[in-house]
mmJSON file of the N, C-alpha and C atoms, coordinates in Angstrom:
{"data_MODEL":{"atom_site":{
"group_PDB":["ATOM","ATOM","ATOM","ATOM","ATOM","ATOM","ATOM","ATOM","ATOM","ATOM","ATOM","ATOM","ATOM","ATOM","ATOM","ATOM","ATOM","ATOM","ATOM","ATOM","ATOM","ATOM","ATOM","ATOM","ATOM","ATOM","ATOM","ATOM","ATOM","ATOM","ATOM","ATOM","ATOM","ATOM","ATOM","ATOM","ATOM","ATOM","ATOM","ATOM","ATOM","ATOM","ATOM","ATOM","ATOM","ATOM","ATOM","ATOM","ATOM","ATOM","ATOM","ATOM","ATOM","ATOM","ATOM","ATOM","ATOM","ATOM","ATOM","ATOM","ATOM","ATOM","ATOM","ATOM","ATOM","ATOM","ATOM","ATOM","ATOM","ATOM","ATOM","ATOM","ATOM","ATOM","ATOM","ATOM","ATOM","ATOM","ATOM","ATOM","ATOM","ATOM","ATOM","ATOM","ATOM","ATOM","ATOM","ATOM","ATOM","ATOM","ATOM","ATOM","ATOM","ATOM","ATOM","ATOM","ATOM","ATOM","ATOM","ATOM","ATOM","ATOM","ATOM","ATOM","ATOM","ATOM","ATOM","ATOM","ATOM","ATOM","ATOM","ATOM","ATOM","ATOM","ATOM","ATOM","ATOM","ATOM","ATOM","ATOM","ATOM","ATOM","ATOM","ATOM","ATOM","ATOM","ATOM","ATOM","ATOM","ATOM","ATOM","ATOM","ATOM","ATOM","ATOM","ATOM","ATOM","ATOM","ATOM","ATOM","ATOM","ATOM","ATOM","ATOM","ATOM","ATOM","ATOM","ATOM","ATOM","ATOM","ATOM","ATOM","ATOM","ATOM","ATOM","ATOM","ATOM","ATOM","ATOM","ATOM","ATOM","ATOM","ATOM","ATOM","ATOM","ATOM","ATOM","ATOM","ATOM","ATOM","ATOM","ATOM","ATOM","ATOM","ATOM","ATOM","ATOM","ATOM","ATOM","ATOM","ATOM","ATOM","ATOM","ATOM","ATOM","ATOM","ATOM","ATOM","ATOM","ATOM","ATOM","ATOM","ATOM","ATOM","ATOM","ATOM","ATOM","ATOM","ATOM","ATOM","ATOM","ATOM","ATOM","ATOM","ATOM","ATOM","ATOM","ATOM","ATOM","ATOM","ATOM","ATOM","ATOM","ATOM","ATOM","ATOM","ATOM","ATOM","ATOM","ATOM","ATOM","ATOM","ATOM","ATOM","ATOM","ATOM","ATOM","ATOM","ATOM","ATOM","ATOM","ATOM","ATOM","ATOM","ATOM","ATOM","ATOM","ATOM","ATOM","ATOM"],
"id":[1,2,3,4,5,6,7,8,9,10,11,12,13,14,15,16,17,18,19,20,21,22,23,24,25,26,27,28,29,30,31,32,33,34,35,36,37,38,39,40,41,42,43,44,45,46,47,48,49,50,51,52,53,54,55,56,57,58,59,60,61,62,63,64,65,66,67,68,69,70,71,72,73,74,75,76,77,78,79,80,81,82,83,84,85,86,87,88,89,90,91,92,93,94,95,96,97,98,99,100,101,102,103,104,105,106,107,108,109,110,111,112,113,114,115,116,117,118,119,120,121,122,123,124,125,126,127,128,129,130,131,132,133,134,135,136,137,138,139,140,141,142,143,144,145,146,147,148,149,150,151,152,153,154,155,156,157,158,159,160,161,162,163,164,165,166,167,168,169,170,171,172,173,174,175,176,177,178,179,180,181,182,183,184,185,186,187,188,189,190,191,192,193,194,195,196,197,198,199,200,201,202,203,204,205,206,207,208,209,210,211,212,213,214,215,216,217,218,219,220,221,222,223,224,225,226,227,228,229,230,231,232,233,234,235,236,237,238,239,240],
"type_symbol":["N","C","C","N","C","C","N","C","C","N","C","C","N","C","C","N","C","C","N","C","C","N","C","C","N","C","C","N","C","C","N","C","C","N","C","C","N","C","C","N","C","C","N","C","C","N","C","C","N","C","C","N","C","C","N","C","C","N","C","C","N","C","C","N","C","C","N","C","C","N","C","C","N","C","C","N","C","C","N","C","C","N","C","C","N","C","C","N","C","C","N","C","C","N","C","C","N","C","C","N","C","C","N","C","C","N","C","C","N","C","C","N","C","C","N","C","C","N","C","C","N","C","C","N","C","C","N","C","C","N","C","C","N","C","C","N","C","C","N","C","C","N","C","C","N","C","C","N","C","C","N","C","C","N","C","C","N","C","C","N","C","C","N","C","C","N","C","C","N","C","C","N","C","C","N","C","C","N","C","C","N","C","C","N","C","C","N","C","C","N","C","C","N","C","C","N","C","C","N","C","C","N","C","C","N","C","C","N","C","C","N","C","C","N","C","C","N","C","C","N","C","C","N","C","C","N","C","C","N","C","C","N","C","C","N","C","C","N","C","C"],
"label_atom_id":["N","CA","C","N","CA","C","N","CA","C","N","CA","C","N","CA","C","N","CA","C","N","CA","C","N","CA","C","N","CA","C","N","CA","C","N","CA","C","N","CA","C","N","CA","C","N","CA","C","N","CA","C","N","CA","C","N","CA","C","N","CA","C","N","CA","C","N","CA","C","N","CA","C","N","CA","C","N","CA","C","N","CA","C","N","CA","C","N","CA","C","N","CA","C","N","CA","C","N","CA","C","N","CA","C","N","CA","C","N","CA","C","N","CA","C","N","CA","C","N","CA","C","N","CA","C","N","CA","C","N","CA","C","N","CA","C","N","CA","C","N","CA","C","N","CA","C","N","CA","C","N","CA","C","N","CA","C","N","CA","C","N","CA","C","N","CA","C","N","CA","C","N","CA","C","N","CA","C","N","CA","C","N","CA","C","N","CA","C","N","CA","C","N","CA","C","N","CA","C","N","CA","C","N","CA","C","N","CA","C","N","CA","C","N","CA","C","N","CA","C","N","CA","C","N","CA","C","N","CA","C","N","CA","C","N","CA","C","N","CA","C","N","CA","C","N","CA","C","N","CA","C","N","CA","C","N","CA","C","N","CA","C","N","CA","C","N","CA","C","N","CA","C","N","CA","C","N","CA","C"],
"label_alt_id":[null,null,null,null,null,null,null,null,null,null,null,null,null,null,null,null,null,null,null,null,null,null,null,null,null,null,null,null,null,null,null,null,null,null,null,null,null,null,null,null,null,null,null,null,null,null,null,null,null,null,null,null,null,null,null,null,null,null,null,null,null,null,null,null,null,null,null,null,null,null,null,null,null,null,null,null,null,null,null,null,null,null,null,null,null,null,null,null,null,null,null,null,null,null,null,null,null,null,null,null,null,null,null,null,null,null,null,null,null,null,null,null,null,null,null,null,null,null,null,null,null,null,null,null,null,null,null,null,null,null,null,null,null,null,null,null,null,null,null,null,null,null,null,null,null,null,null,null,null,null,null,null,null,null,null,null,null,null,null,null,null,null,null,null,null,null,null,null,null,null,null,null,null,null,null,null,null,null,null,null,null,null,null,null,null,null,null,null,null,null,null,null,null,null,null,null,null,null,null,null,null,null,null,null,null,null,null,null,null,null,null,null,null,null,null,null,null,null,null,null,null,null,null,null,null,null,null,null,null,null,null,null,null,null,null,null,null,null,null,null],
"label_comp_id":["UNK","UNK","UNK","UNK","UNK","UNK","UNK","UNK","UNK","UNK","UNK","UNK","UNK","UNK","UNK","UNK","UNK","UNK","UNK","UNK","UNK","UNK","UNK","UNK","UNK","UNK","UNK","UNK","UNK","UNK","UNK","UNK","UNK","UNK","UNK","UNK","UNK","UNK","UNK","UNK","UNK","UNK","UNK","UNK","UNK","UNK","UNK","UNK","UNK","UNK","UNK","UNK","UNK","UNK","UNK","UNK","UNK","UNK","UNK","UNK","UNK","UNK","UNK","UNK","UNK","UNK","UNK","UNK","UNK","UNK","UNK","UNK","UNK","UNK","UNK","UNK","UNK","UNK","UNK","UNK","UNK","UNK","UNK","UNK","UNK","UNK","UNK","UNK","UNK","UNK","UNK","UNK","UNK","UNK","UNK","UNK","UNK","UNK","UNK","UNK","UNK","UNK","UNK","UNK","UNK","UNK","UNK","UNK","UNK","UNK","UNK","UNK","UNK","UNK","UNK","UNK","UNK","UNK","UNK","UNK","UNK","UNK","UNK","UNK","UNK","UNK","UNK","UNK","UNK","UNK","UNK","UNK","UNK","UNK","UNK","UNK","UNK","UNK","UNK","UNK","UNK","UNK","UNK","UNK","UNK","UNK","UNK","UNK","UNK","UNK","UNK","UNK","UNK","UNK","UNK","UNK","UNK","UNK","UNK","UNK","UNK","UNK","UNK","UNK","UNK","UNK","UNK","UNK","UNK","UNK","UNK","UNK","UNK","UNK","UNK","UNK","UNK","UNK","UNK","UNK","UNK","UNK","UNK","UNK","UNK","UNK","UNK","UNK","UNK","UNK","UNK","UNK","UNK","UNK","UNK","UNK","UNK","UNK","UNK","UNK","UNK","UNK","UNK","UNK","UNK","UNK","UNK","UNK","UNK","UNK","UNK","UNK","UNK","UNK","UNK","UNK","UNK","UNK","UNK","UNK","UNK","UNK","UNK","UNK","UNK","UNK","UNK","UNK","UNK","UNK","UNK","UNK","UNK","UNK","UNK","UNK","UNK","UNK","UNK","UNK"],
"label_asym_id":["A","A","A","A","A","A","A","A","A","A","A","A","A","A","A","A","A","A","A","A","A","A","A","A","A","A","A","A","A","A","A","A","A","A","A","A","A","A","A","A","A","A","A","A","A","A","A","A","A","A","A","A","A","A","A","A","A","A","A","A","A","A","A","A","A","A","A","A","A","A","A","A","A","A","A","A","A","A","A","A","A","A","A","A","A","A","A","A","A","A","A","A","A","A","A","A","A","A","A","A","A","A","A","A","A","A","A","A","A","A","A","A","A","A","A","A","A","A","A","A","A","A","A","A","A","A","A","A","A","A","A","A","A","A","A","A","A","A","A","A","A","A","A","A","A","A","A","A","A","A","A","A","A","A","A","A","A","A","A","A","A","A","A","A","A","A","A","A","A","A","A","A","A","A","A","A","A","A","A","A","A","A","A","A","A","A","A","A","A","A","A","A","A","A","A","A","A","A","A","A","A","A","A","A","A","A","A","A","A","A","A","A","A","A","A","A","A","A","A","A","A","A","A","A","A","A","A","A","A","A","A","A","A","A","A","A","A","A","A","A"],
"label_entity_id":["1","1","1","1","1","1","1","1","1","1","1","1","1","1","1","1","1","1","1","1","1","1","1","1","1","1","1","1","1","1","1","1","1","1","1","1","1","1","1","1","1","1","1","1","1","1","1","1","1","1","1","1","1","1","1","1","1","1","1","1","1","1","1","1","1","1","1","1","1","1","1","1","1","1","1","1","1","1","1","1","1","1","1","1","1","1","1","1","1","1","1","1","1","1","1","1","1","1","1","1","1","1","1","1","1","1","1","1","1","1","1","1","1","1","1","1","1","1","1","1","1","1","1","1","1","1","1","1","1","1","1","1","1","1","1","1","1","1","1","1","1","1","1","1","1","1","1","1","1","1","1","1","1","1","1","1","1","1","1","1","1","1","1","1","1","1","1","1","1","1","1","1","1","1","1","1","1","1","1","1","1","1","1","1","1","1","1","1","1","1","1","1","1","1","1","1","1","1","1","1","1","1","1","1","1","1","1","1","1","1","1","1","1","1","1","1","1","1","1","1","1","1","1","1","1","1","1","1","1","1","1","1","1","1","1","1","1","1","1","1"],
"label_seq_id":[1,1,1,2,2,2,3,3,3,4,4,4,5,5,5,6,6,6,7,7,7,8,8,8,9,9,9,10,10,10,11,11,11,12,12,12,13,13,13,14,14,14,15,15,15,16,16,16,17,17,17,18,18,18,19,19,19,20,20,20,21,21,21,22,22,22,23,23,23,24,24,24,25,25,25,26,26,26,27,27,27,28,28,28,29,29,29,30,30,30,31,31,31,32,32,32,33,33,33,34,34,34,35,35,35,36,36,36,37,37,37,38,38,38,39,39,39,40,40,40,41,41,41,42,42,42,43,43,43,44,44,44,45,45,45,46,46,46,47,47,47,48,48,48,49,49,49,50,50,50,51,51,51,52,52,52,53,53,53,54,54,54,55,55,55,56,56,56,57,57,57,58,58,58,59,59,59,60,60,60,61,61,61,62,62,62,63,63,63,64,64,64,65,65,65,66,66,66,67,67,67,68,68,68,69,69,69,70,70,70,71,71,71,72,72,72,73,73,73,74,74,74,75,75,75,76,76,76,77,77,77,78,78,78,79,79,79,80,80,80],
"pdbx_PDB_ins_code":[null,null,null,null,null,null,null,null,null,null,null,null,null,null,null,null,null,null,null,null,null,null,null,null,null,null,null,null,null,null,null,null,null,null,null,null,null,null,null,null,null,null,null,null,null,null,null,null,null,null,null,null,null,null,null,null,null,null,null,null,null,null,null,null,null,null,null,null,null,null,null,null,null,null,null,null,null,null,null,null,null,null,null,null,null,null,null,null,null,null,null,null,null,null,null,null,null,null,null,null,null,null,null,null,null,null,null,null,null,null,null,null,null,null,null,null,null,null,null,null,null,null,null,null,null,null,null,null,null,null,null,null,null,null,null,null,null,null,null,null,null,null,null,null,null,null,null,null,null,null,null,null,null,null,null,null,null,null,null,null,null,null,null,null,null,null,null,null,null,null,null,null,null,null,null,null,null,null,null,null,null,null,null,null,null,null,null,null,null,null,null,null,null,null,null,null,null,null,null,null,null,null,null,null,null,null,null,null,null,null,null,null,null,null,null,null,null,null,null,null,null,null,null,null,null,null,null,null,null,null,null,null,null,null,null,null,null,null,null,null],
"Cartn_x":[75.789,74.473,74.111,73.657,73.326,71.98,71.706,70.451,69.26,69.411,68.326,68.051,69.109,68.931,68.264,68.658,68.031,66.557,66.225,64.824,64.005,64.556,63.856,63.687,64.7,64.62,63.541,63.466,62.458,61.06,60.882,59.586,59.206,60.15,59.863,59.455,60.147,59.773,58.379,58.067,56.749,55.702,56.005,55.081,54.86,55.908,55.779,54.961,55.175,54.406,52.943,52.706,51.33,50.633,51.321,50.749,50.473,51.385,51.188,49.987,49.857,48.724,47.405,47.394,46.178,45.833,46.842,46.597,46.042,46.608,46.102,44.689,44.424,43.08,42.067,42.45,41.563,41.305,42.333,42.169,41.224,41.364,40.491,39.037,38.808,37.446,36.897,37.706,37.275,36.891,37.719,37.411,36.126,35.942,34.749,33.493,33.544,32.37,32.026,33.023,32.772,32.337,32.515,32.172,31.08,29.841,28.733,27.94,28.256,27.472,27.673,26.78,26.84,27.721,28.498,29.388,29.166,29.536,29.445,30.789,30.756,31.97,31.948,32.968,33.062,33.947,33.323,34.058,34.437,35.122,35.542,34.332,33.348,32.215,30.958,30.792,29.548,29.822,28.77,28.851,27.848,28.291,27.407,27.498,26.554,26.549,26.64,27.466,27.643,27.983,27.694,28.094,29.622,30.112,31.557,32.219,31.486,32.042,32.418,31.623,31.907,33.146,33.264,34.423,35.704,35.677,36.852,37.231,36.244,36.519,37.074,36.511,37.003,38.444,38.754,40.126,41.085,40.64,41.465,41.752,40.735,40.924,41.849,41.705,42.59,44.035,44.232,45.574,46.178,45.361,45.83,46.239,45.422,45.718,47.004,47.191,48.408,49.637,49.558,50.674,50.994,49.966,50.151,50.8,50.331,50.914,52.37,52.682,54.063,54.965,54.464,55.248,55.514,54.518,54.722,55.755,55.67,56.618,58.045,58.202,59.511,60.064,59.204,59.623,60.008,59.291,59.607,60.951,61.224,62.482,63.674,63.485,64.573,64.845,63.81,63.967,64.794,64.844,65.589,67.044],
"Cartn_y":[75.082,74.993,73.51,73.069,71.667,71.337,70.05,69.604,70.074,70.048,70.488,71.969,72.77,74.212,74.476,73.717,73.902,73.546,72.477,72.078,73.118,73.664,74.709,75.954,76.293,77.457,77.254,76.057,75.761,75.863,75.385,75.477,76.929,77.754,79.177,79.841,79.517,80.095,79.653,78.382,77.874,78.562,78.716,79.375,80.831,81.512,82.907,82.997,82.088,82.125,81.774,80.892,80.547,81.743,82.433,83.629,84.69,84.874,85.86,85.493,84.218,83.776,83.986,83.689,83.903,85.386,86.229,87.673,88.203,87.755,88.186,87.669,86.445,85.893,86.677,87.027,87.816,89.194,89.794,91.09,90.976,89.901,89.674,89.533,88.766,88.593,89.923,90.69,91.993,92.928,92.981,93.828,93.39,92.089,91.579,91.91,91.744,91.999,93.484,94.332,95.78,96.389,95.656,96.18,95.326,95.529,94.703,95.273,96.452,97.054,96.316,96.547,95.916,96.748,96.056,96.743,96.199,96.999,96.592,96.024,94.859,94.207,94.254,94.842,94.948,93.817,92.814,91.719,92.155,91.339,91.705,91.87,90.989,90.975,91.583,91.457,91.863,92.584,93.052,93.723,93.057,92.786,92.19,92.976,92.709,93.332,92.228,92.435,91.437,92.151,91.507,92.095,92.179,93.24,93.44,92.316,91.722,90.622,89.455,89.197,88.118,88.454,89.706,90.134,90.018,90.474,90.409,88.959,88.124,86.711,86.023,86.327,85.737,86.137,87.407,87.875,87.238,87.083,86.419,84.979,84.265,82.871,82.759,83.666,83.661,83.935,84.897,85.194,84.018,83.338,82.157,81.064,80.826,79.772,80.067,81.308,81.678,81.505,81.956,81.793,80.339,79.521,78.089,77.411,77.751,77.156,77.584,78.839,79.298,78.638,78.439,77.763,76.314,75.634,74.25,74.203,75.164,75.177,75.413,76.323,76.598,75.371,74.712,73.519,72.393,72.242,71.224,71.556,72.837,73.251,72.977,73.134,72.85,71.361,70.545,69.097,68.505,69.163,68.638,68.897],
"Cartn_z":[205.821,206.414,206.506,207.658,207.845,207.214,207.089,206.504,207.331,208.64,209.521,209.315,209.2,208.987,207.647,206.602,205.292,205.342,206.052,206.182,206.905,207.974,208.729,207.869,207.103,206.236,205.175,204.624,203.611,204.21,205.441,206.094,206.351,206.723,206.928,205.628,204.537,203.245,202.849,203.041,202.71,203.577,204.83,205.739,205.32,204.951,204.518,203.233,202.305,201.061,201.327,202.269,202.627,203.25,204.131,204.76,203.701,202.776,201.711,200.842,200.509,199.696,200.431,201.722,202.514,202.607,202.772,202.853,201.527,200.424,199.114,198.873,199.3,199.164,199.985,201.205,202.069,201.454,200.881,200.227,199.034,198.265,197.118,197.563,198.623,199.15,199.646,200.36,200.86,199.711,198.687,197.528,196.848,196.717,196.051,196.846,198.155,198.989,199.026,199.043,199.131,197.804,196.694,195.375,194.749,195.188,194.742,193.574,193.1,192.026,190.702,189.781,188.465,187.537,186.713,185.772,184.367,183.382,181.986,181.555,180.922,180.436,178.912,178.327,176.877,176.354,175.761,175.138,173.73,173.012,171.649,170.74,170.878,169.971,170.59,171.888,172.532,173.853,174.46,175.758,176.703,177.935,178.929,180.231,181.114,182.429,183.469,184.496,185.552,186.855,187.98,189.266,189.36,189.94,190.053,190.848,191.796,192.577,191.669,190.63,189.684,188.86,188.447,187.663,188.493,189.734,190.605,190.873,191.194,191.463,190.217,189.069,187.818,187.525,187.712,187.493,188.497,189.736,190.751,190.376,189.905,189.492,188.28,187.336,186.173,186.601,187.491,187.994,188.735,189.565,190.279,189.306,188.287,187.31,186.544,186.129,185.405,186.294,187.535,188.461,188.728,188.902,189.147,187.943,186.737,185.533,185.348,185.615,185.492,186.529,187.738,188.775,188.387,187.834,187.374,186.257,185.336,184.224,184.724,185.684,186.249,186.981,187.75,188.492,187.519,186.438,185.445,184.766,184.545,183.921,184.833,186.133,187.093,187.201,187.021,187.166,186.025,184.913,183.755,183.869],
"occupancy":[1.0,1.0,1.0,1.0,1.0,1.0,1.0,1.0,1.0,1.0,1.0,1.0,1.0,1.0,1.0,1.0,1.0,1.0,1.0,1.0,1.0,1.0,1.0,1.0,1.0,1.0,1.0,1.0,1.0,1.0,1.0,1.0,1.0,1.0,1.0,1.0,1.0,1.0,1.0,1.0,1.0,1.0,1.0,1.0,1.0,1.0,1.0,1.0,1.0,1.0,1.0,1.0,1.0,1.0,1.0,1.0,1.0,1.0,1.0,1.0,1.0,1.0,1.0,1.0,1.0,1.0,1.0,1.0,1.0,1.0,1.0,1.0,1.0,1.0,1.0,1.0,1.0,1.0,1.0,1.0,1.0,1.0,1.0,1.0,1.0,1.0,1.0,1.0,1.0,1.0,1.0,1.0,1.0,1.0,1.0,1.0,1.0,1.0,1.0,1.0,1.0,1.0,1.0,1.0,1.0,1.0,1.0,1.0,1.0,1.0,1.0,1.0,1.0,1.0,1.0,1.0,1.0,1.0,1.0,1.0,1.0,1.0,1.0,1.0,1.0,1.0,1.0,1.0,1.0,1.0,1.0,1.0,1.0,1.0,1.0,1.0,1.0,1.0,1.0,1.0,1.0,1.0,1.0,1.0,1.0,1.0,1.0,1.0,1.0,1.0,1.0,1.0,1.0,1.0,1.0,1.0,1.0,1.0,1.0,1.0,1.0,1.0,1.0,1.0,1.0,1.0,1.0,1.0,1.0,1.0,1.0,1.0,1.0,1.0,1.0,1.0,1.0,1.0,1.0,1.0,1.0,1.0,1.0,1.0,1.0,1.0,1.0,1.0,1.0,1.0,1.0,1.0,1.0,1.0,1.0,1.0,1.0,1.0,1.0,1.0,1.0,1.0,1.0,1.0,1.0,1.0,1.0,1.0,1.0,1.0,1.0,1.0,1.0,1.0,1.0,1.0,1.0,1.0,1.0,1.0,1.0,1.0,1.0,1.0,1.0,1.0,1.0,1.0,1.0,1.0,1.0,1.0,1.0,1.0,1.0,1.0,1.0,1.0,1.0,1.0],
"B_iso_or_equiv":[0.0,0.0,0.0,0.0,0.0,0.0,0.0,0.0,0.0,0.0,0.0,0.0,0.0,0.0,0.0,0.0,0.0,0.0,0.0,0.0,0.0,0.0,0.0,0.0,0.0,0.0,0.0,0.0,0.0,0.0,0.0,0.0,0.0,0.0,0.0,0.0,0.0,0.0,0.0,0.0,0.0,0.0,0.0,0.0,0.0,0.0,0.0,0.0,0.0,0.0,0.0,0.0,0.0,0.0,0.0,0.0,0.0,0.0,0.0,0.0,0.0,0.0,0.0,0.0,0.0,0.0,0.0,0.0,0.0,0.0,0.0,0.0,0.0,0.0,0.0,0.0,0.0,0.0,0.0,0.0,0.0,0.0,0.0,0.0,0.0,0.0,0.0,0.0,0.0,0.0,0.0,0.0,0.0,0.0,0.0,0.0,0.0,0.0,0.0,0.0,0.0,0.0,0.0,0.0,0.0,0.0,0.0,0.0,0.0,0.0,0.0,0.0,0.0,0.0,0.0,0.0,0.0,0.0,0.0,0.0,0.0,0.0,0.0,0.0,0.0,0.0,0.0,0.0,0.0,0.0,0.0,0.0,0.0,0.0,0.0,0.0,0.0,0.0,0.0,0.0,0.0,0.0,0.0,0.0,0.0,0.0,0.0,0.0,0.0,0.0,0.0,0.0,0.0,0.0,0.0,0.0,0.0,0.0,0.0,0.0,0.0,0.0,0.0,0.0,0.0,0.0,0.0,0.0,0.0,0.0,0.0,0.0,0.0,0.0,0.0,0.0,0.0,0.0,0.0,0.0,0.0,0.0,0.0,0.0,0.0,0.0,0.0,0.0,0.0,0.0,0.0,0.0,0.0,0.0,0.0,0.0,0.0,0.0,0.0,0.0,0.0,0.0,0.0,0.0,0.0,0.0,0.0,0.0,0.0,0.0,0.0,0.0,0.0,0.0,0.0,0.0,0.0,0.0,0.0,0.0,0.0,0.0,0.0,0.0,0.0,0.0,0.0,0.0,0.0,0.0,0.0,0.0,0.0,0.0,0.0,0.0,0.0,0.0,0.0,0.0],
"pdbx_formal_charge":[null,null,null,null,null,null,null,null,null,null,null,null,null,null,null,null,null,null,null,null,null,null,null,null,null,null,null,null,null,null,null,null,null,null,null,null,null,null,null,null,null,null,null,null,null,null,null,null,null,null,null,null,null,null,null,null,null,null,null,null,null,null,null,null,null,null,null,null,null,null,null,null,null,null,null,null,null,null,null,null,null,null,null,null,null,null,null,null,null,null,null,null,null,null,null,null,null,null,null,null,null,null,null,null,null,null,null,null,null,null,null,null,null,null,null,null,null,null,null,null,null,null,null,null,null,null,null,null,null,null,null,null,null,null,null,null,null,null,null,null,null,null,null,null,null,null,null,null,null,null,null,null,null,null,null,null,null,null,null,null,null,null,null,null,null,null,null,null,null,null,null,null,null,null,null,null,null,null,null,null,null,null,null,null,null,null,null,null,null,null,null,null,null,null,null,null,null,null,null,null,null,null,null,null,null,null,null,null,null,null,null,null,null,null,null,null,null,null,null,null,null,null,null,null,null,null,null,null,null,null,null,null,null,null,null,null,null,null,null,null],
"auth_seq_id":[1,1,1,2,2,2,3,3,3,4,4,4,5,5,5,6,6,6,7,7,7,8,8,8,9,9,9,10,10,10,11,11,11,12,12,12,13,13,13,14,14,14,15,15,15,16,16,16,17,17,17,18,18,18,19,19,19,20,20,20,21,21,21,22,22,22,23,23,23,24,24,24,25,25,25,26,26,26,27,27,27,28,28,28,29,29,29,30,30,30,31,31,31,32,32,32,33,33,33,34,34,34,35,35,35,36,36,36,37,37,37,38,38,38,39,39,39,40,40,40,41,41,41,42,42,42,43,43,43,44,44,44,45,45,45,46,46,46,47,47,47,48,48,48,49,49,49,50,50,50,51,51,51,52,52,52,53,53,53,54,54,54,55,55,55,56,56,56,57,57,57,58,58,58,59,59,59,60,60,60,61,61,61,62,62,62,63,63,63,64,64,64,65,65,65,66,66,66,67,67,67,68,68,68,69,69,69,70,70,70,71,71,71,72,72,72,73,73,73,74,74,74,75,75,75,76,76,76,77,77,77,78,78,78,79,79,79,80,80,80],
"auth_comp_id":["UNK","UNK","UNK","UNK","UNK","UNK","UNK","UNK","UNK","UNK","UNK","UNK","UNK","UNK","UNK","UNK","UNK","UNK","UNK","UNK","UNK","UNK","UNK","UNK","UNK","UNK","UNK","UNK","UNK","UNK","UNK","UNK","UNK","UNK","UNK","UNK","UNK","UNK","UNK","UNK","UNK","UNK","UNK","UNK","UNK","UNK","UNK","UNK","UNK","UNK","UNK","UNK","UNK","UNK","UNK","UNK","UNK","UNK","UNK","UNK","UNK","UNK","UNK","UNK","UNK","UNK","UNK","UNK","UNK","UNK","UNK","UNK","UNK","UNK","UNK","UNK","UNK","UNK","UNK","UNK","UNK","UNK","UNK","UNK","UNK","UNK","UNK","UNK","UNK","UNK","UNK","UNK","UNK","UNK","UNK","UNK","UNK","UNK","UNK","UNK","UNK","UNK","UNK","UNK","UNK","UNK","UNK","UNK","UNK","UNK","UNK","UNK","UNK","UNK","UNK","UNK","UNK","UNK","UNK","UNK","UNK","UNK","UNK","UNK","UNK","UNK","UNK","UNK","UNK","UNK","UNK","UNK","UNK","UNK","UNK","UNK","UNK","UNK","UNK","UNK","UNK","UNK","UNK","UNK","UNK","UNK","UNK","UNK","UNK","UNK","UNK","UNK","UNK","UNK","UNK","UNK","UNK","UNK","UNK","UNK","UNK","UNK","UNK","UNK","UNK","UNK","UNK","UNK","UNK","UNK","UNK","UNK","UNK","UNK","UNK","UNK","UNK","UNK","UNK","UNK","UNK","UNK","UNK","UNK","UNK","UNK","UNK","UNK","UNK","UNK","UNK","UNK","UNK","UNK","UNK","UNK","UNK","UNK","UNK","UNK","UNK","UNK","UNK","UNK","UNK","UNK","UNK","UNK","UNK","UNK","UNK","UNK","UNK","UNK","UNK","UNK","UNK","UNK","UNK","UNK","UNK","UNK","UNK","UNK","UNK","UNK","UNK","UNK","UNK","UNK","UNK","UNK","UNK","UNK","UNK","UNK","UNK","UNK","UNK","UNK"],
"auth_asym_id":["A","A","A","A","A","A","A","A","A","A","A","A","A","A","A","A","A","A","A","A","A","A","A","A","A","A","A","A","A","A","A","A","A","A","A","A","A","A","A","A","A","A","A","A","A","A","A","A","A","A","A","A","A","A","A","A","A","A","A","A","A","A","A","A","A","A","A","A","A","A","A","A","A","A","A","A","A","A","A","A","A","A","A","A","A","A","A","A","A","A","A","A","A","A","A","A","A","A","A","A","A","A","A","A","A","A","A","A","A","A","A","A","A","A","A","A","A","A","A","A","A","A","A","A","A","A","A","A","A","A","A","A","A","A","A","A","A","A","A","A","A","A","A","A","A","A","A","A","A","A","A","A","A","A","A","A","A","A","A","A","A","A","A","A","A","A","A","A","A","A","A","A","A","A","A","A","A","A","A","A","A","A","A","A","A","A","A","A","A","A","A","A","A","A","A","A","A","A","A","A","A","A","A","A","A","A","A","A","A","A","A","A","A","A","A","A","A","A","A","A","A","A","A","A","A","A","A","A","A","A","A","A","A","A","A","A","A","A","A","A"],
"auth_atom_id":["N","CA","C","N","CA","C","N","CA","C","N","CA","C","N","CA","C","N","CA","C","N","CA","C","N","CA","C","N","CA","C","N","CA","C","N","CA","C","N","CA","C","N","CA","C","N","CA","C","N","CA","C","N","CA","C","N","CA","C","N","CA","C","N","CA","C","N","CA","C","N","CA","C","N","CA","C","N","CA","C","N","CA","C","N","CA","C","N","CA","C","N","CA","C","N","CA","C","N","CA","C","N","CA","C","N","CA","C","N","CA","C","N","CA","C","N","CA","C","N","CA","C","N","CA","C","N","CA","C","N","CA","C","N","CA","C","N","CA","C","N","CA","C","N","CA","C","N","CA","C","N","CA","C","N","CA","C","N","CA","C","N","CA","C","N","CA","C","N","CA","C","N","CA","C","N","CA","C","N","CA","C","N","CA","C","N","CA","C","N","CA","C","N","CA","C","N","CA","C","N","CA","C","N","CA","C","N","CA","C","N","CA","C","N","CA","C","N","CA","C","N","CA","C","N","CA","C","N","CA","C","N","CA","C","N","CA","C","N","CA","C","N","CA","C","N","CA","C","N","CA","C","N","CA","C","N","CA","C","N","CA","C","N","CA","C","N","CA","C","N","CA","C","N","CA","C","N","CA","C"],
"pdbx_PDB_model_num":[1,1,1,1,1,1,1,1,1,1,1,1,1,1,1,1,1,1,1,1,1,1,1,1,1,1,1,1,1,1,1,1,1,1,1,1,1,1,1,1,1,1,1,1,1,1,1,1,1,1,1,1,1,1,1,1,1,1,1,1,1,1,1,1,1,1,1,1,1,1,1,1,1,1,1,1,1,1,1,1,1,1,1,1,1,1,1,1,1,1,1,1,1,1,1,1,1,1,1,1,1,1,1,1,1,1,1,1,1,1,1,1,1,1,1,1,1,1,1,1,1,1,1,1,1,1,1,1,1,1,1,1,1,1,1,1,1,1,1,1,1,1,1,1,1,1,1,1,1,1,1,1,1,1,1,1,1,1,1,1,1,1,1,1,1,1,1,1,1,1,1,1,1,1,1,1,1,1,1,1,1,1,1,1,1,1,1,1,1,1,1,1,1,1,1,1,1,1,1,1,1,1,1,1,1,1,1,1,1,1,1,1,1,1,1,1,1,1,1,1,1,1,1,1,1,1,1,1,1,1,1,1,1,1,1,1,1,1,1,1]
}}}
């Protein structure tokens, strides 16, 4: 495989991952907007009430952060 072909392949993979990320983000926004009711959150020590949109957005952000940290760790492991 030539260098040009590898570069094009890498761009396609990046493009596909970008499209997938955008689709998942759009799905997350859709779920959050359609679920506006208030829910009870049971923490270890206490219980609180919050709109479901906040819970969904918070879980999405936590999932994004975990995925980003794992990707950085994997990339750092390959560099060594």
